[in-house]
VEXTORGU-944461 format. One line per field, with one value per residue (C-alpha): residue number from 1; chain; y, x, z. Coordinates in steps of 0.2 Angstrom, whole numbers, plus 5000, padded with zeros to 4 digits. Each point is the difference from the previous one (the first is absolute). Layout:
N
i: (NUM; ...)
ch: (A; ...)
v: (Y; ...)
u: (X; ...)
w: (Z; ...)
REM end
This chain:
126
i: (1; 2; 3; 4; 5; 6; 7; 8; 9; 10; 11; 12; 13; 14; 15; 16; 17; 18; 19; 20; 21; 22; 23; 24; 25; 26; 27; 28; 29; 30; 31; 32; 33; 34; 35; 36; 37; 38; 39; 40; 41; 42; 43; 44; 45; 46; 47; 48; 49; 50; 51; 52; 53; 54; 55; 56; 57; 58; 59; 60; 61; 62; 63; 64; 65; 66; 67; 68; 69; 70; 71; 72; 73; 74; 75; 76; 77; 78; 79; 80; 81; 82; 83; 84; 85; 86; 87; 88; 89; 90; 91; 92; 93; 94; 95; 96; 97; 98; 99; 100; 101; 102; 103; 104; 105; 106; 107; 108; 109; 110; 111; 112; 113; 114; 115; 116; 117; 118; 119; 120; 121; 122; 123; 124; 125; 126)
ch: (A; A; A; A; A; A; A; A; A; A; A; A; A; A; A; A; A; A; A; A; A; A; A; A; A; A; A; A; A; A; A; A; A; A; A; A; A; A; A; A; A; A; A; A; A; A; A; A; A; A; A; A; A; A; A; A; A; A; A; A; A; A; A; A; A; A; A; A; A; A; A; A; A; A; A; A; A; A; A; A; A; A; A; A; A; A; A; A; A; A; A; A; A; A; A; A; A; A; A; A; A; A; A; A; A; A; A; A; A; A; A; A; A; A; A; A; A; A; A; A; A; A; A; A; A; A)
v: (5363; 4985; 4990; 5000; 4984; 5007; 4992; 4985; 4986; 4983; 4987; 4986; 5000; 4985; 4994; 4998; 4993; 4987; 4996; 4999; 4988; 4990; 4999; 4996; 4988; 4990; 4999; 5013; 5011; 5018; 5006; 4990; 5005; 5019; 4996; 4994; 5012; 5013; 5010; 5001; 4989; 5017; 5003; 4984; 5000; 5018; 4994; 4986; 5012; 5012; 4984; 4987; 4986; 5000; 4990; 4987; 4996; 5002; 4985; 4991; 5002; 4993; 4984; 4997; 4991; 4990; 4993; 4996; 4989; 4992; 4998; 4991; 4989; 4996; 4995; 4990; 4990; 4998; 4992; 4990; 5005; 4989; 5012; 5014; 4991; 4994; 5018; 5006; 4986; 5003; 5019; 4999; 4984; 5002; 4988; 4987; 5002; 5011; 4994; 5008; 4986; 4999; 4992; 4992; 4987; 4984; 5006; 5018; 5004; 5015; 4995; 5006; 5010; 4989; 5001; 5004; 4999; 5009; 4995; 5009; 4996; 4995; 5007; 4991; 5010; 4992)
u: (4847; 4993; 5013; 4995; 4996; 5006; 5017; 5004; 4988; 5004; 5009; 4994; 4981; 4989; 5003; 5019; 4999; 4988; 5014; 5014; 4990; 4995; 5018; 5007; 4987; 5008; 5015; 5010; 5014; 4998; 5008; 4990; 4983; 5005; 5004; 4984; 4992; 5008; 5011; 5015; 5008; 5000; 4981; 4996; 5014; 4994; 4981; 5005; 5008; 4982; 4992; 5009; 4986; 5003; 5017; 4992; 4986; 5014; 5010; 4984; 4994; 5018; 4997; 4983; 5005; 5013; 4983; 4993; 5013; 4999; 4982; 5004; 5013; 4987; 4984; 5013; 5005; 4980; 4999; 5013; 5012; 5015; 5012; 4994; 5002; 5019; 5003; 4995; 5009; 5017; 4999; 4993; 5009; 5016; 5008; 4990; 4992; 5012; 5010; 5016; 5015; 5016; 5015; 5009; 5015; 4996; 4989; 4996; 5020; 5005; 5007; 5018; 4998; 5008; 5017; 5004; 5016; 4999; 5017; 5006; 4996; 5015; 5002; 5007; 5018; 5003)
w: (5164; 4990; 4991; 4980; 4990; 4985; 4993; 4988; 5000; 5008; 4990; 5011; 4996; 5005; 4980; 5006; 5014; 4992; 4989; 5011; 5008; 4989; 4994; 5021; 4998; 4985; 5009; 4992; 5007; 5003; 4985; 4989; 5010; 4996; 4983; 4999; 5008; 4992; 5015; 5006; 5015; 5008; 4998; 5009; 5014; 5002; 5002; 5012; 5011; 5000; 5000; 5010; 5002; 4981; 5003; 5009; 4988; 4986; 5008; 5003; 4981; 4994; 5011; 4991; 4984; 5012; 5011; 4982; 4995; 5017; 4997; 4983; 5007; 5015; 4988; 4989; 5016; 5005; 4983; 5003; 4985; 5002; 4992; 5012; 5014; 4996; 4995; 5017; 5009; 4991; 5007; 5015; 5009; 4991; 5009; 4997; 4984; 4991; 4984; 5007; 4994; 5011; 4996; 5012; 5004; 5012; 5015; 4992; 5001; 4991; 4981; 4996; 4983; 4985; 4996; 4981; 4993; 4983; 4992; 4986; 4982; 4991; 4981; 4986; 5002; 5017)
REM end
């Protein structure tokens, strides 16, 4: 017996898959991508179950925006942009270039918290 192709048409048309890919390439979450493609998350996850290769594609597309940002940083560094260089070093070599401030006592010893004496306020009747 031959299986019939009759039934409800798939929601996951090439247009819907294209919208998902576009959203993922912008770094969108699954929820945001589904909103953009006008499908439910369940529909996305069912599609991934039937097409497991799409899960890898989705992960790669989500990293695309990070790659673009890295490219912009690299271009700024190639153009000797001092602000970008400083920003990059502060984040990538925190121990050497970080802006963190430590407050310590002599020779790096811990400081004791200050002792604050709060005296009662005297009123006119006292």
